[in-house]
N, C-alpha and C positions, 0 to 999 in steps of 0.2 A: 426483416422481422425479427428472427431469432437471434440474429447476429448482434442486433440493438438490446434485445433482452439480456444476451451473453455479456455484452459491455457493460451494461448497468449492474448484472450480477457480480463482475469482476470488480467494479468501482465500489459498490456495496461492501464487498469482502475485504478489499484491502483498507478501505476506510476503518471497517470493523477491527481490523487486525492492528491498525496504527494507534487508534484511539485507545485499544484495551492494553497493547503494549506500553503506552505512554503513562497511563494510570499506574501500571506496575512499577515504572520507571520512577515515577514521583513520589510513590509510595514507600519504596525500599532503598533507594539510593540517597544516601545523606549527604554527601559532599555536593555542593551546588555545581562547581565546575564539572564533575563527571556526570552530573544530571543533565547539564546543557549538551555537553557531547553525545551523551546515549540518546537523548532525545532527537538531536540533529542526525544521528546514524539511522535511528528508527523512521525519520521522515526520508532519508535518502532511501533505506532498503525498502521501504512501501513503494517509492516511486520506482525503484529498479525491479520491483515484482509486477507493478501494474502496468506501465507502459509498454514493455514487451509482450505482456497478457494482450491488452488491447491492440497492439500492433499485429500480433499473430490472428486475432479474430478479424481484423479487417482485410488482412492479408487473405486468409481463408475465405472469407465472404465474398470478396470481389474476385475471386477466381484466377488471380495473377500468380 
């Protein structure tokens, strides 16, 4: 039960981070190409943070 709550917390936190940074990028980056690249990098970084975190929680909770 605790692992499920932790996974949901990680998902919510990473989603909040991604959306917040995307708003900053959309507001302050003027060049459309740079904006697209920054949003893609933001999405990649969010996945690079979220997936290993969820994997670690699953590994710890399974006892393997």
